[in-house]
N, C-alpha and C positions, 0 to 999 in steps of 0.2 A: 301669425298676429296672435294668436292663441299662447306664445310661451312668452309674449312680448308681455301681457296682459295679465299671465301667472306671476313672472317677474317684478312687475310691477305692482303688486298685490304685496306681495311676497317683500321688497322693500317696503312699500308703506306699515306694515306689521308691525319691521323688525324696526321700522323707525319709531314707531307710536313706542315700542316694549321697553329701545333704548329708552327715552323722551322721558315714560312714565317711571323707571325706572328709576334715570339720574332726579328726577321732580321731587321723587321720596327719600331721597339721597339727600338734597338741597334743603326738606323739610326738615327731615329730623334731625340733621346738622344744625340746623337755623333752631329751632326749638332746644337741642342742645345745649346750645351757646348762648340762649337767654336765660335759659335754666341757670348755666355758669355766672352769665352776670350777676342776676337774682342771688346766686350766692353767694358769690360776694361782694353783692350788696348788704346782705345780711349782715355776715361776717364783721364785717365796716361799723353795723350801728348794734350790733351786739357791744363792739371793744368798747367803741367809742363812750356806750352808756350805761358801764362800767365806774366804779369809785376808783378815786384811787391808789384806796388797799387793793382795792381784787386786780386791777391791772398790774400792780406792781407784784402778785403773787402770780399772775399768769404768766408774762413776760418772763419771769424769773424760771419759772418752770422748763417754757420753751427752751429758754437757750440754754438749759443745763440737760433735757432732758429728749428734746421733739427737735430732729433738725429740721424734718418736713413739718412743723408745723411752721419754725420759723420764718421758714424762705415762705412759705403760702403770708406770715403776715407781714415780713416784709416787700414782698412781692405785692399784695393787692392794699393789705387795712395800713402798713404804715412805710410809703416807699423813702421817706428820710429818716428811719430809725439808722439810731448810732447807740450803740453800747453806753459810751459816756454822757451822750445829752441823755438818758433814758435814768440815769445813776445822778446829773446833776436833775434833773426835773424831779425827782422823787424828793434830794434831798432841801431843793427848794419847797415845796408841798411842806415838807415836814417843820421846816421851819417857820412856816406861812401859816401852823396851828391848821392846817387843809390834812393832818392823820393825827392819829392817838398820840398824849403824851401823858407822862407820868416822871414821877418825881426821882426815881433812879438814875446814876450816873449813865456817862456817855455810852451807846452803845454801837457797835459796828455793825453795821448791816448788807450785806452781802448777795449781790446782782450783778453775776458775770465776774464785778470786782469788788475788792472793798472799799468801803467807804467809813471815816468817822466823822459821827455829828454831836454839835455839843448842844443840842435841844432834843435831847431822848425820845422814844416813843415806847409801847410798849405792842407787841405783836402777840400773834399765838405762837407758840412754841415751834421752833424753825421745821422740826423735823416732821413736825403735823400738818399743814397744808401739802408741804411738798408729797410725803407719802400719803395723803391724799390723793391730791390730783394725779401722782403716778398708780398708782391704783386705778382710779376712771381711766385713766390714756390705755391704760395694759386693758383692759375689758372693751373698749370703745374699738380700739385697734382690731381687738378680733373677734365683730359684730363685720369687718369687713363695711364701713359706711366710708361715703366721698370726704373726703379729707376735708373739704370746706365745710362740710356737715360737722366733721369730728371738731374742726377748730371752732364754730359755733357752742359744742356743747363744751368744750373743758373752757372757753373764756364763763363760759356760766358757771363750770365747775369754781373757777377763781373767783365769782362770784360770791357762792357760798362760802366757802373757804375766808375769806374775807369776811360778810356778814357774820360769817359762827365766832367770832375772836373771840364774846366774852361767853361761847358755851352752846352747846345744842340749839338748834332754834325750833322752836311751835312753825306747825302744817303752813299758820298763815304767812309767819315771815319767810317761811321755803316759797309756797306762790310768790310772793310777792316780791321776793327775789328775782324769779326767774322771770316774773310778768314786766317789770321793772326795765331790763334790758331787752325785751321784745320779743323773748327768749317763743311765746305763744304763738305769735301771727307768724314765725322763723318754723318751729315744730309743722305746724298745720300745713303751712306754703310746701314741704318736703314729706309729705303725708303720707307718697306711694313708694320714697326709700324707705318711711323710718315704719309708718306700721307693722310691715312685718317681725320688724325687732325691740318694738317696742317693751318685751318684757326683758328682756334683752340689757337694754338702754338704765330700762330701769331699778334693776338687777347691780348693773355699773354703779350709780349713782349709791344706793343702796350700802353695797360692799366700801364703798371706798369715803363715804362719811356714818359711819357705822356708828358712833354715837348719838345720829337721827335716824335710825336707818327708820321706825314705826313711824318717824311724819314724814321722812320720803317717802315711804311706799303711799301712805295718803294725801300728801298734798302732786304727787303724780298723778293720781287715777282723781283729782278733781284738774289736775289741766288737762290728762288724759279729754274727760269731758268737755271742757271749753274748745281740744283740737280737733277735738271728735268733730265737733260741731261747728266752728269755722271750714272745715275741712269738706261737712258732708249737707251743710245745710239747704242748698239749695236740691239736694238728692230727698228721691219720694221715702215713706216706709216703704212700702214694697223693695225698694231699690235695698234702700239699707238693711232688712230684713235676709238678702239670700249671701249676706256674710254673716251670718249671724246665727248659731245653732239655736236648734228647732226650740228648745225648753225656754225661751222665751216665751214665748205665747205660754208657756203654763203657770209662769211666776203669780200671783195674785197679784188682783187689782181690785182698787174700793171703790167703793156699790158705788152704782151710776156710771159704772165709767166703760166707755166705749166700748167694744168690740175690737178685736184687730182686723178684720176683716174690712168694719164699717172708716179705715182713716190710713188704709192701704195707700192712698194718689194724694194723700196729706204729705207738704214735705217736712222736713227737719225742722225748719225754721217753722211754722206756722204751730206744729208741735211745744215748741217751744214758749210761744206768744198766748198757746192758750193754759198752756201751764203758769204760765205766770201771772194770765189771767184769770188766773184759779177757778178751770172748766172741772169738772171731774174725773177723777183718773189719770187726768194728761202728765201732771206735777212726776206719779211713778213711769207712767210713758215712755218719760223724756228719758228719766235715770237709766232705765234697764234699755232705750236703742242707746244711750251714750256708755253704756259700762263695759269696760274691755271683757269682762268677763263670760260675755254671751260670742267673743268673737270665736271665729269658728277655728 
């Protein structure tokens, strides 16, 4: 009887451990599947938000330079993708005045195949956007980002290349170009994957778009603050400070500011609200909490 009871208990324990492990495995797989679905949705939204010029630059690049991203594009973003159809779509948009025009003679557009159009258009020198996207892609690959996240960043790069047709963009236009394609929401969603590599991502964009490097850095600092808020708005100051350098507490605060100890239980959302209300010191505290330079 005692042996039977011992065997029964052992069986129950073994079953419980196996069931728990299986449940955890299924839960992890479900979480990963949901994250991938969100990544696919994000990639679709970013691409569909691009201007015709930006789509042209991005798709041209992945057609010629990155088979992996092209497969992602065909499988998840544009299942009806057809190189000849893309060529016709671009040609039609040009003739319908959806792309920039000039008084120059006919020019040839290369998009995997060559087409000659009657109504000319002006673009950035062919090598310039291609080189920028090539540099950006190389640096992002080195960061070992998830492929769908890299696709999204490269699509943003296409947007910047197209937006900079007339020359280097000011800080506000760079931010607007990224916000327009939903970039901040996407970066916030993948913040856990992106945060440790943020400096590398900024360096990649800075090197790729070197003619506006200083504006890129300033714009990404602003974007970081917005993304950090979106990803951490429900965390308390105490939780946020765990991942900040201790020197953040030594930063000078304006007269009338609360002490750090008195705000530890407030959420970042509350800090922002009080900063917007003009409460003494909260604007400075908010800037400090969302400043990447204090990250550990």
